[in-house]
N, C-alpha and C positions, 0 to 999 in steps of 0.2 A: 031324194035327198033323206036317208035312215036319221027320225030324231035317237035320239039318243038313249036309251035304256034307265028305268024305274030308278033309280040310286047314285045315278052320276051325273058328272057336271058336262054342262056344255061340249066343254072337251073332250068330255069323257075320261076326267079321270074319277078314281074311286070317292064317292062319299063315305067311306064306309070307318070314317075314322083312322087312317091310318095317316093321311097329311097331315097340311099346318093348316091349322084355319087364315082363310084367306086375310080375313080385319086383321088378324096376329104379325101375316106374311108380309103385311103394306107396312105396317108399321115397323116391320124386321128391318125394308127395306130403306124405308125413310131415316130410318136412327142409324145406317149406315151409309147415306147418303149425306144426310147430314156432317152425319165426325169426320168423314172424309175430305166434305167443304173446312174444316174448322182446325182435321190438324193440317189442310196444305195452310191456311192461312199462319195457322200460326208459326209452321217452321219458314214459310215465303217461297220454299222449292222442296215440294215432296222427295225427290228423289235426290237431294244430298245424304248420305252414307253420314258422315260424318254429324249427322241433328241429334242435340240430345233427350230429341219429343221421340222416344218409339213411336211408328204405329202404333196404333191399338190391335188387335185382332178380332176379324171378326163377330166373331163369337163372343167377344167378352162386351161387343156390343151389340148384338142382338137380345147375349142375359141383360143386358141393362134400358134395354127397349121391352122385356116384360118375356118374352121369349124362354119356355122352359128346356133344360137340359136335354133334357128328350127332344123338343122341337126344334135346335140350334141341328145338335144333332142328325136330322132328320135332311135336312133345311140343308151346309154343312155336307151330306154326306162318310160325318167319321165317327169313330168308338163315341160310344156314349164317355167313358173314361178319361177317350181322351179331352172330349170337349167339356167334361166338368175341370180337368187338370188347367187347361187355359182360365177358363173364367178364376178359379183359386187364385194361382196366380197373376192373375192381370187383375186382381182385386187388392190382392197383396202390395203386392209392386206401385197399386194406387196409393194406398196409405201410409204407403212408406214413402212417398214423395213427397205428400202433404205434410205428413209430418217432420223431413226434412224442409220441406218450405220454412211448416212453424219457426219450427228450430231456425231458419236462416233470416229468420224479420221480428223474429226478440233481438239477438243476437247484438249491441251495438257497430255503425259502421265505424270505421277507420276514422277519420277527420271530423263526426258529426263532433 
């Protein structure tokens, strides 16, 4: 059985700094699993096309888990600028939903 060359992982992957750190990758994968579960619970049925809760993009979940835009681009295989735009739009949409829910909560309800 051949031993891996010095500077490579057990799977033969390079450790030259071009990949994502294993700990960060695990954190990202866990964040994706948690986000998927939360979204399914909130919606009840994740396949409903009329859901008022749009599914979060994987890129946004990975960014919230602490991965950099460069790391997310490597993991997803997408261009850096595309990932940056997706993350920015997700954050803007979430902020708009937060503001909207605050306004709705502050508005007196009919019959109250």
